C-alpha positions as CSV (number, residue, x, y, z in Angstrom):
1,X,0.0,0.1,0.2
2,X,1.2,3.4,-1.1
3,X,0.6,5.9,1.1
4,X,-0.6,9.3,-0.3
5,X,0.6,12.5,1.3
6,X,-1.4,15.5,1.7
7,X,1.0,18.2,0.2
8,X,1.1,21.0,2.4
9,X,2.6,23.5,0.0
10,X,0.0,23.4,-2.2
11,X,-3.3,22.7,-0.4
12,X,-4.8,26.1,0.6
13,X,-5.1,26.3,-3.8
14,X,-6.8,23.1,-4.1
15,X,-8.5,23.6,-1.2
16,X,-10.1,26.8,-2.8
17,X,-10.6,25.4,-6.0
18,X,-12.3,21.8,-4.5
19,X,-14.2,23.1,-2.4
20,X,-15.6,26.3,-4.0
21,X,-16.7,23.3,-7.0
22,X,-19.1,21.4,-4.9
23,X,-21.0,24.4,-2.7
24,X,-24.5,22.9,-4.6
25,X,-23.8,19.9,-2.8
26,X,-25.3,18.7,0.4
27,X,-25.3,15.8,2.6
28,X,-28.7,15.0,4.3
29,X,-27.7,16.6,7.6
30,X,-27.1,19.7,6.2
31,X,-30.5,20.0,4.3
32,X,-32.3,19.8,7.8
33,X,-30.0,21.9,9.5
34,X,-28.8,25.1,7.2
35,X,-25.1,25.8,8.6
36,X,-24.4,27.4,5.6
37,X,-21.0,28.5,3.6
38,X,-21.0,30.9,1.2
39,X,-17.8,29.6,-0.5
40,X,-14.1,29.9,0.3
41,X,-11.9,32.8,1.0
42,X,-8.6,32.3,0.9
43,X,-7.4,33.9,4.4
44,X,-3.7,34.8,5.4
45,X,-2.0,34.4,8.6
46,X,-2.1,36.9,11.1
47,X,0.0,37.3,13.7
48,X,0.1,40.3,16.8
49,X,2.3,40.7,20.1
50,X,-0.3,42.1,21.9
51,X,-3.6,40.9,21.8
52,X,-5.8,38.6,19.3
53,X,-9.4,37.6,18.6
54,X,-10.6,35.3,15.8
55,X,-14.4,35.5,15.5
56,X,-17.2,34.2,13.0
57,X,-18.0,38.0,11.3
58,X,-15.4,40.7,10.6
59,X,-18.1,43.2,12.5
60,X,-18.2,40.5,15.8
61,X,-14.6,40.3,15.5
62,X,-13.9,44.1,14.8
63,X,-16.5,44.6,18.3
64,X,-14.3,42.2,20.5
65,X,-10.7,43.6,19.0
66,X,-12.0,47.7,20.2
67,X,-12.9,46.2,23.7
68,X,-9.1,45.1,24.1
69,X,-7.6,48.0,22.6
70,X,-9.4,50.0,25.1
71,X,-7.8,47.7,27.8
72,X,-10.7,45.2,28.4
73,X,-9.9,41.7,29.1
74,X,-10.4,38.6,27.0
75,X,-14.3,38.0,28.8
76,X,-14.8,41.7,28.3
77,X,-14.0,40.6,24.5
78,X,-16.2,38.2,24.4
79,X,-19.1,39.8,25.6
80,X,-18.8,42.4,22.9
81,X,-18.1,39.8,20.3
82,X,-21.2,37.4,21.2
83,X,-23.9,40.6,21.4
84,X,-22.8,41.4,17.8
85,X,-22.9,37.8,16.1
86,X,-26.7,37.7,17.8
87,X,-27.0,40.5,14.6
88,X,-24.8,39.1,11.7
89,X,-24.8,35.3,12.3
90,X,-28.2,34.9,13.7
91,X,-28.7,31.6,12.5
92,X,-25.7,30.3,15.2
93,X,-26.1,31.6,18.5
94,X,-27.7,34.5,20.1
95,X,-29.3,35.2,23.9
96,X,-31.7,31.9,22.8
97,X,-29.1,29.5,23.1
98,X,-26.3,28.2,25.4
99,X,-22.4,28.1,25.6
100,X,-19.3,26.4,26.7
101,X,-16.7,28.8,27.7
102,X,-13.4,27.3,28.5
103,X,-11.0,30.6,30.7
104,X,-7.8,30.3,30.8
105,X,-6.4,33.3,34.5
106,X,-2.7,33.6,33.6
107,X,-2.3,35.3,36.9
108,X,-3.0,32.6,38.7
109,X,-2.1,29.9,35.7
110,X,-5.5,28.0,36.2
111,X,-7.7,26.6,34.5
112,X,-11.8,27.6,34.7
113,X,-14.5,25.7,33.1
114,X,-18.2,27.1,32.5
115,X,-21.5,25.1,31.5
116,X,-23.9,27.7,30.2
117,X,-25.4,24.6,28.3
118,X,-29.9,24.5,28.1
119,X,-31.2,22.9,30.2
120,X,-34.4,20.7,30.0
121,X,-37.7,22.4,31.6
122,X,-39.2,20.7,35.0
123,X,-42.0,19.2,33.1
124,X,-40.6,17.7,30.4
125,X,-41.8,13.9,30.1
126,X,-39.8,11.3,28.7
127,X,-41.9,11.3,25.3
128,X,-41.2,14.2,24.5
129,X,-40.4,13.9,20.9
130,X,-42.3,10.4,20.3
131,X,-45.9,10.0,18.9
132,X,-48.8,8.2,20.0
133,X,-47.0,4.9,18.9
134,X,-43.8,5.8,20.9
135,X,-42.5,6.0,17.8
136,X,-39.9,9.3,17.4
137,X,-41.9,12.1,15.5
138,X,-41.2,13.1,12.1
139,X,-37.5,15.1,12.4
140,X,-39.2,18.4,11.4
141,X,-41.9,18.2,14.3
142,X,-39.3,17.3,16.7
143,X,-36.6,20.0,15.5
144,X,-39.2,23.4,14.7
145,X,-41.5,25.3,17.7
146,X,-41.7,25.1,21.6
147,X,-41.3,21.5,22.2
148,X,-37.4,22.0,21.2
149,X,-36.7,24.7,23.4
150,X,-34.4,24.2,25.7
151,X,-33.8,27.3,28.7
152,X,-31.4,29.6,27.5
153,X,-28.0,30.1,29.1
154,X,-26.0,32.2,27.3
155,X,-26.8,35.9,28.8
156,X,-26.6,34.2,32.4
157,X,-23.1,32.6,31.1
158,X,-21.3,36.3,29.8
159,X,-22.9,37.8,33.0
160,X,-21.4,35.4,35.6
161,X,-18.1,35.2,33.6
162,X,-18.1,38.8,33.3
163,X,-18.7,39.5,37.0
164,X,-15.3,37.2,38.0
165,X,-12.9,38.3,35.0
166,X,-14.2,41.1,33.6
167,X,-12.8,45.0,33.8
168,X,-14.7,47.0,31.7
169,X,-18.7,48.0,32.8
170,X,-21.0,44.8,31.6
171,X,-23.3,47.7,29.6
172,X,-20.8,49.4,28.2
173,X,-19.9,45.8,26.1
174,X,-23.3,46.1,24.9
175,X,-23.2,49.2,23.2
176,X,-21.6,48.3,20.2
177,X,-24.2,45.8,19.2
178,X,-27.3,48.4,20.3
179,X,-25.9,50.9,17.9
180,X,-25.7,48.1,15.3
181,X,-29.3,47.1,15.9
182,X,-30.4,50.1,15.9
183,X,-28.2,52.1,13.1
184,X,-28.4,48.8,11.0
185,X,-25.8,46.4,9.8
186,X,-25.1,44.9,6.3
187,X,-26.4,41.2,5.5
188,X,-23.6,39.3,4.7
189,X,-23.8,36.4,2.1
190,X,-23.6,33.5,4.3
191,X,-26.2,35.0,6.4
192,X,-28.1,35.5,2.7
193,X,-27.3,32.1,1.9
194,X,-28.8,30.7,5.2
195,X,-31.7,32.4,5.1
196,X,-32.9,31.5,1.3
197,X,-31.7,27.9,2.5
198,X,-33.7,27.6,5.3
199,X,-36.5,29.6,3.6
200,X,-38.4,25.9,2.7
201,X,-37.4,24.5,6.5
202,X,-39.6,25.8,8.7
203,X,-38.0,29.5,8.9
204,X,-40.9,30.8,7.8
205,X,-43.3,29.2,9.7
206,X,-43.9,31.5,12.6
207,X,-45.0,35.6,11.6
208,X,-41.9,37.1,13.6
209,X,-39.2,35.2,12.2
210,X,-40.8,35.3,8.7
211,X,-41.2,39.5,8.9
212,X,-37.5,39.6,10.4
213,X,-36.2,37.9,7.4
214,X,-38.1,38.6,4.5
215,X,-37.7,42.3,2.7
216,X,-40.4,44.4,1.7
217,X,-41.0,42.1,-1.5
218,X,-41.3,39.1,1.0
219,X,-37.9,37.5,-0.7
220,X,-35.2,36.2,1.4
221,X,-32.5,39.6,2.4
222,X,-29.8,40.1,-0.3
223,X,-26.3,39.9,1.0
224,X,-25.4,43.6,1.0
225,X,-28.7,44.9,2.2
226,X,-29.4,47.2,5.5
227,X,-31.2,45.3,7.7
228,X,-32.2,47.1,11.4
229,X,-33.3,45.3,14.8
230,X,-35.0,47.3,16.9
231,X,-36.2,45.0,19.4
232,X,-33.5,43.8,20.1
233,X,-31.7,46.9,20.3
234,X,-34.8,48.0,23.1
235,X,-33.2,44.3,24.9
236,X,-30.0,45.3,24.8
237,X,-30.8,48.2,26.4
238,X,-33.1,46.6,29.1
239,X,-29.9,43.7,30.1
240,X,-28.1,47.2,30.4
241,X,-29.7,48.4,33.0
242,X,-31.0,45.7,34.7
243,X,-29.0,43.1,34.1
244,X,-29.6,39.2,33.2
245,X,-32.6,39.3,35.7
246,X,-34.8,41.0,33.0
247,X,-34.4,38.1,30.7
248,X,-34.5,35.3,33.3
249,X,-37.2,37.0,35.5
250,X,-38.7,40.2,33.7
251,X,-40.5,41.4,30.8
252,X,-38.3,39.5,28.8
253,X,-38.5,35.9,30.2
254,X,-42.2,36.6,30.0
255,X,-42.3,36.7,26.3
256,X,-39.9,34.0,25.6
257,X,-42.5,31.9,27.7
258,X,-45.5,32.8,26.0
259,X,-43.5,32.8,22.2
260,X,-42.7,29.0,23.2
261,X,-45.8,27.8,24.7
262,X,-48.4,29.4,22.4
263,X,-46.3,27.2,19.9
264,X,-46.8,24.3,22.3
265,X,-48.6,24.6,25.1
266,X,-47.0,23.8,29.0
267,X,-43.6,23.8,27.4
268,X,-41.8,26.3,29.8
269,X,-42.5,28.2,32.6
270,X,-41.0,30.9,34.4
271,X,-39.5,28.9,36.9
272,X,-37.7,26.9,34.7
273,X,-35.7,30.3,33.7
274,X,-36.1,32.1,37.3
275,X,-34.0,28.7,38.3
276,X,-31.2,28.8,35.5
277,X,-27.9,28.6,36.7
278,X,-24.2,28.6,35.4
279,X,-22.3,25.6,36.3
280,X,-18.6,25.4,37.0
281,X,-17.1,22.3,36.3
282,X,-13.6,20.8,36.2
283,X,-11.7,21.1,33.6
284,X,-11.0,17.6,31.2
285,X,-7.5,17.5,29.8
286,X,-5.9,15.0,27.8
287,X,-2.2,13.7,27.8
288,X,-1.0,13.9,23.8
289,X,2.8,13.8,23.7
290,X,4.4,16.6,25.7
291,X,0.8,18.6,26.0
292,X,-2.4,18.9,27.9
293,X,-5.4,19.3,25.8
294,X,-7.8,20.8,28.0
295,X,-11.7,21.9,27.5
296,X,-15.4,21.2,28.5
297,X,-16.8,18.1,30.5
298,X,-20.1,16.8,30.6
299,X,-22.3,17.4,29.5
300,X,-19.7,18.7,26.7
301,X,-18.9,15.8,25.0
302,X,-15.8,17.5,23.1
303,X,-13.2,17.2,25.5
304,X,-13.8,13.5,26.5
305,X,-13.9,12.3,22.7
306,X,-11.5,15.0,21.1
307,X,-8.7,13.5,24.2
308,X,-10.0,9.8,22.9
309,X,-8.9,10.7,19.6
310,X,-5.7,12.6,20.4
311,X,-4.9,10.0,23.4
312,X,-5.1,6.8,21.1
313,X,-3.0,8.5,18.3
314,X,-0.7,9.2,20.9
315,X,0.0,5.4,21.2
316,X,1.8,5.9,17.6
317,X,4.6,7.7,16.5
318,X,3.6,10.8,14.3
319,X,3.4,10.0,10.1
320,X,7.4,10.5,8.7
321,X,5.3,11.9,5.9
322,X,3.3,14.2,7.7
323,X,-0.7,14.0,7.0
324,X,-0.8,11.3,4.3
325,X,-3.6,8.7,3.8
326,X,-1.8,6.6,6.6
327,X,-2.1,9.0,9.3
328,X,-5.9,9.7,7.9
329,X,-6.7,6.2,8.4
330,X,-5.4,5.5,12.0
331,X,-7.6,9.0,12.7
332,X,-10.5,7.3,11.2
333,X,-10.0,4.4,13.2
334,X,-9.5,6.3,16.2
335,X,-12.5,8.5,15.6
336,X,-14.9,4.9,15.1
337,X,-13.3,3.8,18.9
338,X,-13.5,7.4,20.6
339,X,-17.7,7.6,19.2
340,X,-18.3,4.5,20.5
341,X,-17.3,5.2,23.8
342,X,-19.2,8.9,23.5
343,X,-22.7,7.1,22.7
344,X,-22.5,4.7,25.4
345,X,-21.1,6.9,28.2
346,X,-21.7,10.6,27.9
347,X,-24.2,12.2,28.7
348,X,-25.3,15.4,31.7
349,X,-22.8,14.2,34.4
350,X,-25.2,15.4,37.3
351,X,-27.9,13.2,36.1
352,X,-25.5,9.8,35.1
353,X,-22.2,8.8,36.0
354,X,-19.8,9.3,33.1
355,X,-16.4,7.6,33.7
356,X,-14.5,10.5,32.9
357,X,-11.2,9.3,34.2
358,X,-11.3,6.1,32.5
359,X,-12.5,7.2,29.1
360,X,-9.1,9.3,29.2
361,X,-6.9,6.3,31.3
362,X,-3.8,5.8,29.3
363,X,-3.5,2.0,29.9
364,X,-7.1,1.9,28.3
365,X,-6.6,4.1,25.6
366,X,-3.2,2.0,24.9
367,X,-5.9,-1.4,24.5
368,X,-7.8,0.4,22.4
369,X,-5.2,1.8,20.1
370,X,-4.2,-1.6,19.8
371,X,-7.3,-2.5,17.7
372,X,-6.0,-0.4,15.1
373,X,-4.6,-2.3,12.0
374,X,-2.8,-0.5,10.2
375,X,-3.7,-2.5,6.9
376,X,-7.3,-2.8,7.2
377,X,-10.4,-1.0,8.5
378,X,-12.4,-2.0,11.3
379,X,-16.5,-2.5,11.4
380,X,-18.0,-0.7,13.0
381,X,-16.6,-0.4,16.8
382,X,-18.4,-1.7,19.8
383,X,-17.6,1.1,23.2
384,X,-14.8,-0.5,25.7
385,X,-15.1,-0.9,29.0
386,X,-13.0,2.0,31.0
387,X,-11.5,1.5,34.1
388,X,-13.7,3.5,36.4
389,X,-17.0,2.4,35.0
390,X,-19.6,2.1,37.1
391,X,-20.4,-1.5,36.7
392,X,-24.0,-1.5,38.1
393,X,-24.9,1.1,35.6
394,X,-26.4,-0.2,32.1
395,X,-26.4,1.7,29.0
396,X,-27.8,1.5,25.8
397,X,-25.6,3.5,23.0
398,X,-27.1,7.1,21.5
399,X,-26.0,7.5,18.0
400,X,-27.8,11.0,17.8
401,X,-25.6,13.4,16.0
402,X,-26.3,16.8,17.3
403,X,-26.9,19.7,14.2
404,X,-24.5,22.4,13.3
405,X,-25.9,25.8,14.7
406,X,-22.9,27.0,16.3
407,X,-20.0,29.6,16.2
408,X,-16.8,29.9,18.0
409,X,-14.6,32.6,19.5
410,X,-11.1,33.0,20.4
411,X,-9.2,35.4,22.2
412,X,-6.2,36.4,24.1
413,X,-5.5,39.7,25.9
414,X,-3.0,41.7,26.5
415,X,-2.1,40.3,29.9
416,X,-2.7,36.2,28.5
417,X,-6.1,35.8,29.6
418,X,-7.8,33.3,27.1
419,X,-11.5,32.6,26.2
420,X,-12.2,29.4,24.4
421,X,-15.9,30.1,23.9
422,X,-18.3,28.3,21.9
423,X,-22.1,29.2,21.8
424,X,-24.9,27.6,19.9
425,X,-28.7,27.6,19.2
426,X,-28.4,24.5,17.6
427,X,-29.5,23.6,14.2
428,X,-29.4,26.6,11.7
429,X,-31.9,29.1,12.9
430,X,-32.8,26.7,16.3
431,X,-36.4,26.6,16.4
432,X,-37.2,28.9,14.3
433,X,-39.1,30.8,17.2
434,X,-37.9,34.5,17.2
435,X,-38.8,36.6,20.5
436,X,-37.4,40.8,21.2
437,X,-35.0,40.2,18.6
438,X,-33.7,36.8,18.5
439,X,-33.9,33.0,17.9
440,X,-34.6,30.9,20.3
441,X,-32.7,27.4,20.2
442,X,-33.8,24.0,19.3
443,X,-31.5,22.3,22.3
444,X,-33.8,19.8,23.6
445,X,-33.4,17.4,20.3
446,X,-29.8,16.8,21.2
447,X,-31.5,14.3,23.8
448,X,-31.8,10.3,22.9
449,X,-35.8,10.5,21.3
450,X,-36.2,7.2,22.9
451,X,-34.9,6.6,26.6
452,X,-34.5,3.4,26.7
453,X,-34.1,-0.1,24.3
454,X,-34.3,-3.8,25.6
455,X,-34.5,-2.6,28.8
456,X,-31.5,-0.2,29.3
457,X,-31.6,3.5,29.7
458,X,-29.2,5.4,27.2
459,X,-27.4,7.8,29.3
460,X,-28.5,10.8,27.2
461,X,-32.4,10.3,27.7
462,X,-34.5,13.1,28.1
463,X,-35.1,14.1,32.1
464,X,-36.5,17.4,33.4
465,X,-33.5,19.7,34.5
466,X,-30.8,18.2,32.4
467,X,-28.7,19.1,30.1
468,X,-28.6,17.4,26.1
469,X,-25.3,16.1,25.3
470,X,-23.3,18.4,23.1
471,X,-20.4,18.0,20.7
472,X,-18.8,21.5,21.5
473,X,-14.8,21.4,21.9
474,X,-13.3,24.6,23.0
475,X,-10.1,24.1,24.0
476,X,-6.9,25.1,25.0
477,X,-3.1,22.8,24.9
478,X,-1.6,23.4,27.7
479,X,2.6,22.4,27.2
480,X,4.5,20.6,29.6
481,X,5.4,23.4,31.8
482,X,1.8,24.6,32.3
483,X,1.7,27.2,29.5
484,X,-1.0,28.0,27.0
485,X,0.1,27.4,23.2
486,X,-3.2,26.7,21.4
487,X,-6.6,28.2,21.4
488,X,-8.7,26.1,19.4
489,X,-12.6,25.3,18.5
490,X,-15.3,25.3,15.8
491,X,-19.0,24.8,14.8
492,X,-20.3,21.7,13.2
493,X,-22.7,19.3,15.4
494,X,-21.2,15.9,15.9
495,X,-18.2,16.6,13.4
496,X,-16.8,19.4,15.9
497,X,-14.8,16.8,17.2
498,X,-13.0,15.8,14.2
499,X,-12.3,19.0,13.0
500,X,-11.3,20.7,16.6
501,X,-9.0,17.0,16.9
502,X,-7.5,17.1,13.5
503,X,-6.6,20.4,13.5
504,X,-4.3,20.5,17.0
505,X,-2.9,17.1,15.4
506,X,-1.8,18.8,12.2
507,X,-0.3,21.4,14.4
508,X,1.3,19.7,17.6
509,X,2.4,16.8,15.3
510,X,3.2,18.4,12.2
511,X,3.7,22.5,13.2
512,X,1.6,23.2,10.0
513,X,0.4,27.2,11.2
514,X,-3.1,27.7,12.6
515,X,-3.9,28.8,9.2
516,X,-2.5,25.4,7.5
517,X,-4.1,23.5,9.6
518,X,-8.0,24.5,9.6
519,X,-7.7,25.2,5.7
520,X,-6.2,21.7,5.6
521,X,-9.6,19.3,4.1
522,X,-11.2,17.9,6.6
523,X,-11.6,14.1,7.4
524,X,-12.9,11.8,10.0
525,X,-15.0,9.1,11.6
526,X,-18.0,9.0,13.2
527,X,-18.6,5.5,14.0
528,X,-19.7,5.0,10.4
529,X,-18.1,6.1,7.1
530,X,-15.1,7.5,7.0
531,X,-15.8,11.3,5.8
532,X,-13.7,13.3,3.2
533,X,-14.3,17.0,2.3
534,X,-15.6,16.9,-1.5
535,X,-13.4,18.1,-4.1
536,X,-10.3,16.4,-5.9
537,X,-7.7,17.0,-4.2
538,X,-8.8,13.9,-1.4
539,X,-8.7,11.6,-4.8
540,X,-5.9,9.9,-4.2
541,X,-6.7,9.6,-0.2
542,X,-9.9,8.4,-0.8
543,X,-8.7,5.6,-3.0
544,X,-5.7,4.3,-0.8
545,X,-8.7,4.1,2.1
546,X,-11.1,2.6,0.1
547,X,-8.6,-0.4,-0.2
548,X,-7.7,-0.3,3.2
549,X,-11.6,-1.2,3.8
550,X,-13.3,1.8,4.4
551,X,-16.6,3.3,3.2
552,X,-15.9,6.9,2.3
553,X,-18.3,9.5,1.9
554,X,-17.3,12.6,0.5
555,X,-19.1,15.4,2.0
556,X,-19.4,19.5,2.4
557,X,-17.9,19.7,5.7
558,X,-18.0,23.1,6.7
559,X,-16.5,23.9,10.2
560,X,-15.6,27.6,11.6
561,X,-12.3,27.0,13.6
562,X,-11.2,29.6,15.0
563,X,-7.0,29.3,15.9
564,X,-4.7,31.0,17.8
565,X,-1.0,30.0,18.1
566,X,1.2,31.2,21.3
567,X,4.8,31.0,20.3
568,X,7.3,30.6,23.1
569,X,8.8,34.3,22.4
570,X,5.1,36.0,23.2
571,X,4.7,36.1,19.0
572,X,0.1,35.5,18.4
573,X,-0.8,34.0,15.1
574,X,-4.5,32.9,14.2
575,X,-5.9,31.3,11.9
576,X,-9.5,31.5,10.4
577,X,-11.5,29.0,8.5
578,X,-11.8,30.2,5.0
579,X,-15.2,28.0,4.4
580,X,-17.0,31.2,6.7
581,X,-16.8,34.3,6.8
582,X,-14.8,34.6,10.1
583,X,-10.8,37.0,10.5
584,X,-8.8,37.1,12.8
585,X,-7.8,40.6,14.3
586,X,-4.4,41.5,16.6
587,X,-2.4,44.1,17.9
């Protein structure tokens, strides 16, 4: 077998040609969850010395950048950035959704991870997404409308973390978004394309949403047109005066509940909003070479599953030919094994015992790595038996794949403090319900629709107050001395794990720059077909993998990776995914 290397000297041009040629193709997941690209942009590496931000839209990145210029902290910049994203990238994140935030405090050299994930309402029943015969409802009935909405966490998360680590007044950080919402902003090509794609996928089913996303002629907002959002400006002004209490207990809370329950009666209550809490959880760190890859623990599967993929690869030496087809074969096989464990064991650890330590145990990962044959692909993998597993608990695997409707922000401020934050409303445009200028999530569809099979429960089953499993993987990588060297994360539904693991491996094993690593065509496996990004650049790799027995699937793998590398001399180097509109800005 000849393993085909990926020539890093030509990959950016090849990616531009191959992905531009395939923009019209969509996978089944993308057809139900429009999270669109709009073409591919050739983006240069960005360098800075003082601070840096990488975010999903130039206006949002600029808002965070200007906060950093004023001496604001990384958390301050994240607040300003998220508020603007609600306007310019509403299909992906906003106040109606949730987020995970990983924070590195440079003064104390400590990591903090904050869970702002949406929660299930107290009244929810296990049959929320089942018909009268006990079968899952059709997909569109599940993802649109009030029955899919979890209690939002993004605003409370930003407020809590700002109270701990912010330096500028919270209300001042809302001013850029208030100004844009009042005076208008330019609709981007990606936002316009996303609206058009979703117009026949439930987006026009609700009057408030329809009125906002269509122009006076009843057509989807065109790229380059100007849009205002006075309701969102008013929302932010209320928050500036009263804090998050107006959102969780005041007039905004009342309208959120009314909007949801008008679509599906008794789905959520005022008490559900008033009782929402942000949870600071222990960071999950996995060993990879001489580094520690750290991120968010359960209910996120991101850090654990990224950690497992890299931990399995840790038992093989890096390929001497760079990221060749042998490396991609091993990466895909590691993905099968890691996603099998994810499906079986990972859910909200406040409700089920997740074997966090055992899943990252080096000996256990060595046993899993030994299952990989360099000369043949394995069939679908089964979950292993990690050493800290509670043997009294039996679970059935849940292979549900959360959908892409997400954004990622990477920031380092002048003091060396870091934010890695992934923020979401679940599928593109969430539940399609809109109130006070923001969309509401459909995050409850991330639960397993069926609670049990063959008499055994699923860890990720629906329960009141529970947080659904997520694939979001905001990451900070530390070197052997405990110093941060990488900040990374991506949108992309359940593919996020592969996107982040691939990018970290390319940088740490093959010394690629952030821009090279995020631009390289994607590959990965979620314990099924081995997915390769569409376009001719991976054709030879596809042939090699097919010869090894892989079922190869070519996909439009629309990530939104945002990476900052911190060099030993203190220089900052940023990379923004060419598949989306994001940019890196620094000084």
